[in-house]
C-alpha positions in Angstrom: 94.4 116.1 238.8 95.0 116.7 242.4 96.4 120.3 241.8 93.5 121.0 239.4 90.9 120.1 242.0 92.7 122.1 244.7 92.7 125.0 242.3 88.9 125.0 241.9 88.4 124.0 245.6 90.9 126.1 247.7 88.3 125.6 250.6 89.4 122.0 250.9 92.5 123.5 252.7 90.1 124.9 255.4 89.7 121.4 256.7 92.1 120.9 259.6 91.9 117.1 259.8 94.5 115.9 257.3 92.8 112.6 256.8 89.4 114.1 256.2 90.9 116.7 253.9 92.5 114.0 251.8 89.3 112.0 251.6 87.3 115.0 250.4 90.0 115.7 247.7 89.9 112.1 246.6 86.1 112.2 246.2 86.4 115.2 243.9 89.2 113.6 241.9 87.1 110.4 241.5 84.0 112.4 240.4 85.9 114.4 237.8 87.6 111.4 236.4 84.3 109.6 236.1 82.3 112.5 234.6 81.7 113.7 231.1 82.8 117.1 232.4 86.3 118.5 232.8 87.6 120.7 235.6 87.3 123.7 233.2 83.7 122.8 232.5 82.8 123.2 236.1 83.9 126.8 236.0 81.4 127.6 233.2 78.5 125.2 233.2 75.3 126.6 234.9 75.0 125.4 238.5 71.5 124.1 237.7 69.9 122.7 234.6 66.5 123.5 236.3 67.0 127.2 235.8 66.4 128.8 232.4 69.3 130.9 231.2 71.3 130.4 234.4 74.4 132.5 234.2 75.9 131.5 237.6 78.5 128.8 237.2 78.6 125.5 239.1 81.7 126.4 241.0 80.5 129.9 241.9 77.3 128.4 243.4 79.2 125.6 245.1 81.9 127.9 246.7 79.2 130.4 247.7 77.3 127.7 249.6 80.5 126.6 251.4 81.3 130.2 252.4 77.8 130.9 253.6 77.9 127.6 255.6 81.1 128.6 257.3 80.0 132.2 258.0 76.6 131.1 259.4 78.3 128.5 261.7 80.8 131.2 263.0 78.0 133.6 263.8 76.0 130.8 265.5 79.0 129.7 267.6 79.8 133.4 268.5 76.2 134.2 269.5 75.1 130.9 271.1 78.4 130.0 272.8 78.5 126.7 274.6 74.8 126.1 273.8 75.6 124.8 270.3 78.3 122.5 269.1 79.3 122.7 265.4 82.1 120.5 264.0 83.6 122.8 261.4 85.6 120.1 259.6 82.5 118.1 259.2 80.5 121.1 258.1 83.2 122.2 255.5 83.7 118.7 254.2 79.9 118.2 253.8 79.4 121.6 252.2 82.2 120.9 249.6 80.8 117.5 248.8 77.0 118.1 248.6 77.0 118.3 244.8 79.9 116.0 244.0 77.4 113.4 242.8 76.1 115.8 240.2 79.2 115.1 238.1 77.9 111.6 237.6 74.3 112.8 236.7 75.3 114.6 233.5 75.6 113.4 230.0 76.3 115.3 226.7 73.6 114.8 224.0 74.3 116.5 220.7 76.8 118.7 222.5 74.3 119.8 225.1 74.6 119.1 228.8 71.6 117.2 230.2 70.7 114.9 233.0 71.3 111.2 232.1 68.6 108.6 232.6 70.7 107.2 235.5 71.0 110.7 236.9 67.2 111.1 236.9 66.8 107.8 238.8 69.7 108.3 241.2 69.9 112.0 242.1 73.1 113.6 243.4 72.4 113.2 247.1 72.5 109.5 246.6 75.4 109.3 244.2 77.3 111.8 246.2 76.8 109.8 249.4 78.0 106.6 247.5 81.2 108.4 246.4 81.8 109.6 250.0 81.2 106.0 251.3 83.7 104.7 248.7 86.3 106.9 250.3 85.2 106.1 253.9 84.1 109.5 254.8 82.5 109.7 258.3 78.8 109.1 258.6 78.3 112.7 259.7 79.7 114.0 256.4 77.6 111.4 254.4 74.6 112.6 256.3 75.1 116.2 255.1 75.4 115.0 251.5 72.3 112.9 251.8 70.1 115.4 253.5 71.2 118.7 251.9 68.4 118.6 249.3 64.7 117.8 249.3 65.5 114.2 249.9 66.4 115.1 253.4 63.2 116.8 254.3 61.6 113.8 255.9 64.6 113.0 258.2 66.2 114.7 261.2 69.2 116.8 260.2 72.2 117.5 262.3 73.1 121.1 263.0 75.8 120.9 260.4 73.3 119.6 257.8 70.8 122.3 258.7 73.3 125.0 258.1 74.6 123.5 254.8 71.0 122.8 253.6 70.0 126.5 254.1 73.2 127.8 252.7 72.7 125.7 249.5 69.1 127.0 249.1 70.1 130.6 249.9 72.5 130.4 247.0 69.9 128.8 244.8 66.4 130.2 245.4 67.1 133.8 244.4 67.7 132.6 240.9 64.4 130.8 240.5 62.0 132.4 238.1 
């Protein structure tokens, strides 16, 4: 399973901290092993069940959000210099993990992918944070997972969370009807 996760998530190798990299990988392994979905399903399922006729896959959306996050952070650090501090390992780990909880939201009903009753009650920012906590990821990474979606709108986001939040929506909002 390890190699299969690294195959769909080569960006995990961008994380320089070996311990953090391993924890991120273990979160994804756990999520896949506890999901109704397979690794191959992630390459073809729509990235959102909220969008009618969505043709963008889960992994295409996810990897795009990670790439956007990294590029935005690089530009910000280049332009703002010492005035901004961005922890790239935290940012990358958080961006990779923001939707890991979605794997626990899904169920198959009559061969069709839907959100389970539990998934409707405990959305992916919460289940994703629980997975991250299970593997002792730092609070800063858990914060990104918890605040990347609308659930984070009432709290104060770290700079890494602000970047990931916007990267996620930049790769989502253009596909809304």
